[in-house]
C-alpha positions as CSV (number, residue, x, y, z in Angstrom):
1,X,101.1,105.0,84.0
2,X,103.0,106.6,87.0
3,X,100.9,108.9,89.2
4,X,102.7,112.3,89.9
5,X,102.5,113.5,93.5
6,X,103.4,116.8,95.1
7,X,105.8,116.4,98.1
8,X,107.7,119.2,99.8
9,X,107.1,121.4,96.8
10,X,108.6,118.9,94.5
11,X,106.7,116.7,92.0
12,X,107.6,113.0,92.5
13,X,106.4,110.2,90.3
14,X,105.0,107.2,92.0
15,X,105.1,104.0,90.0
16,X,102.8,101.1,90.5
17,X,104.2,97.7,91.5
18,X,103.6,96.5,87.9
19,X,105.6,99.5,86.5
20,X,108.3,99.1,89.1
21,X,108.5,95.3,88.2
22,X,108.9,96.1,84.5
23,X,111.7,98.6,85.4
24,X,113.3,95.9,87.5
25,X,113.1,93.4,84.7
26,X,115.3,96.0,82.7
27,X,117.7,95.9,85.8
28,X,116.9,99.4,87.1
29,X,118.5,99.5,90.5
30,X,116.3,102.4,91.7
31,X,113.2,100.6,90.8
32,X,114.4,97.7,92.8
33,X,115.2,99.8,95.7
34,X,111.7,101.3,95.7
35,X,110.1,97.9,95.5
36,X,112.1,96.6,98.5
37,X,111.2,99.8,100.4
38,X,107.6,99.4,99.6
39,X,107.3,95.6,100.5
40,X,110.0,94.8,102.9
41,X,108.1,95.2,106.2
42,X,105.0,93.3,104.9
43,X,107.3,90.5,103.5
44,X,109.3,90.1,106.6
45,X,106.1,90.3,108.8
46,X,104.6,87.4,106.8
47,X,107.7,85.2,106.6
48,X,108.0,85.8,110.5
49,X,104.5,84.7,111.0
50,X,105.0,81.6,109.0
51,X,108.5,80.7,110.2
52,X,108.4,82.0,113.9
53,X,112.0,83.0,113.8
54,X,113.3,86.5,113.1
55,X,116.7,85.5,111.5
56,X,114.9,83.0,109.2
57,X,112.2,85.4,108.3
58,X,114.9,88.0,107.5
59,X,116.8,85.5,105.3
60,X,113.7,84.2,103.5
61,X,112.3,87.7,102.9
62,X,115.7,88.8,101.4
63,X,115.8,85.6,99.2
64,X,112.4,86.6,98.0
65,X,113.6,89.9,96.9
66,X,116.6,88.3,95.2
67,X,114.0,86.0,93.3
68,X,111.9,88.9,92.4
69,X,115.1,90.6,90.8
70,X,116.0,87.5,89.0
71,X,112.4,86.7,87.9
72,X,110.8,90.2,87.3
73,X,110.9,89.6,83.5
74,X,108.5,86.7,84.0
75,X,105.8,88.6,85.7
76,X,103.1,88.8,83.3
77,X,100.4,90.9,85.0
78,X,97.7,88.4,85.0
79,X,97.6,88.5,88.9
80,X,98.4,91.5,91.0
81,X,102.1,92.0,91.7
82,X,101.6,91.4,95.5
83,X,100.0,88.0,94.8
84,X,102.7,87.0,92.5
85,X,105.5,88.2,95.0
86,X,103.8,86.7,98.0
87,X,103.6,83.4,96.1
88,X,107.5,83.5,95.8
89,X,107.7,84.4,99.5
90,X,105.3,81.7,100.8
91,X,107.0,79.1,98.7
92,X,110.3,80.1,100.0
93,X,109.0,79.8,103.6
94,X,107.5,76.3,103.0
95,X,110.8,75.2,101.2
96,X,112.9,76.7,104.2
97,X,110.7,74.7,106.8
98,X,111.0,71.4,104.8
99,X,114.8,71.9,104.5
100,X,115.2,72.6,108.3
101,X,112.6,70.2,109.8
102,X,115.3,67.8,110.7
103,X,117.0,70.3,112.9
104,X,113.9,70.7,115.0
105,X,113.8,66.9,115.7
106,X,117.4,67.0,116.9
107,X,117.4,70.3,118.8
108,X,114.0,71.5,120.0
109,X,114.3,75.3,120.5
110,X,112.3,76.9,123.3
111,X,111.8,80.6,123.3
112,X,111.1,82.8,126.4
113,X,107.5,82.1,127.9
114,X,107.3,78.6,126.5
115,X,106.8,77.4,130.0
116,X,103.7,75.4,130.2
117,X,103.2,76.3,133.9
118,X,102.6,80.0,133.0
119,X,99.3,81.4,134.2
120,X,96.2,81.5,132.0
121,X,96.0,84.3,129.5
122,X,93.6,87.2,129.2
123,X,92.9,88.7,125.9
124,X,94.5,92.1,125.3
125,X,92.4,95.2,125.9
126,X,92.1,98.0,123.3
127,X,94.0,100.5,125.8
128,X,97.7,101.1,125.0
129,X,100.2,100.6,128.0
130,X,102.5,98.1,129.4
131,X,99.8,95.7,130.5
132,X,98.3,95.7,127.2
133,X,101.7,95.0,125.5
134,X,102.5,92.3,127.9
135,X,99.1,90.6,127.3
136,X,99.6,91.0,123.5
137,X,103.1,89.4,123.9
138,X,101.6,86.6,125.8
139,X,99.0,85.9,123.3
140,X,101.5,85.9,120.5
141,X,103.6,83.4,122.2
142,X,100.5,81.1,122.7
143,X,99.6,81.6,119.0
144,X,102.9,80.9,117.6
145,X,103.2,77.1,118.6
146,X,99.5,76.7,117.5
147,X,100.4,78.1,114.2
148,X,103.4,75.9,113.8
149,X,101.0,72.9,114.2
150,X,99.0,73.9,111.1
151,X,100.1,72.5,107.7
152,X,102.2,75.0,105.7
153,X,99.4,75.9,103.3
154,X,96.8,76.3,106.1
155,X,99.2,78.4,108.1
156,X,100.1,80.6,104.9
157,X,96.3,80.8,104.1
158,X,95.3,82.0,107.5
159,X,98.1,84.6,107.8
160,X,97.4,85.9,104.2
161,X,93.6,86.4,105.2
162,X,94.1,87.6,108.7
163,X,97.5,89.8,108.4
164,X,97.5,90.9,104.8
165,X,93.7,91.1,104.2
166,X,94.0,88.7,101.0
167,X,90.8,87.5,99.4
168,X,90.1,83.9,98.8
169,X,91.1,84.4,95.0
170,X,94.4,86.1,96.1
171,X,95.2,83.4,98.6
172,X,94.5,80.7,95.7
173,X,96.8,82.6,93.4
174,X,99.7,82.7,96.2
175,X,99.3,78.9,97.1
176,X,98.7,77.8,93.4
177,X,95.4,76.1,94.2
178,X,91.6,76.6,93.6
179,X,89.6,79.3,95.3
180,X,87.5,76.5,96.9
181,X,90.8,74.8,98.2
182,X,92.0,78.3,99.5
183,X,88.7,78.6,101.5
184,X,89.1,75.2,102.9
185,X,92.7,75.8,104.0
186,X,91.5,79.0,105.8
187,X,88.5,77.4,107.4
188,X,90.4,74.3,108.5
189,X,93.3,76.3,109.8
190,X,91.2,78.5,111.9
191,X,89.1,75.7,113.2
192,X,92.4,73.9,114.1
193,X,93.8,77.1,115.9
194,X,90.6,77.4,117.9
195,X,90.8,73.8,119.0
196,X,94.5,74.1,119.9
197,X,94.1,77.3,121.8
198,X,91.0,76.0,123.6
199,X,93.0,72.9,124.8
200,X,96.1,75.0,125.7
């Protein structure tokens, strides 16, 4: 049931994701807009982390919302809505990578900072400032190619755990595998990342 909230002297009703999904299944445009507002930033961030490209992440996360709109009636509530939705998103990311793999062989793309002659990197400090921002940017530039070397399932499992805080059970539901397999994907993915970054 929707929880009422008082905002600016007005009572607003805040619906759960499950309730919004039910309304979307009935083609409620306002419910869909609320759901997009609620999950857009996280879905883009996850897609970008998996794909490593802003335009592709934007396209795939938008496709995930289109799929949500089309499939909302099939959400049965056995899993959390976020688990169900991120399964759609991760599967679209994996499909996108498979479809576009041949382009990478023909036309390898290099982003700024992909120069192997760059100086060694120091971990960012907790202090805010331009130096911290520059070091964080450098660490992301190092991490992105290492993530790209993981299998799609390992990459998704690691990102779901580290960025989204998903449990092994939730990761298993998103990847459609057993909980033990999800743990193995996370463990092997992190071990591979450590090895790649150590050798970098």
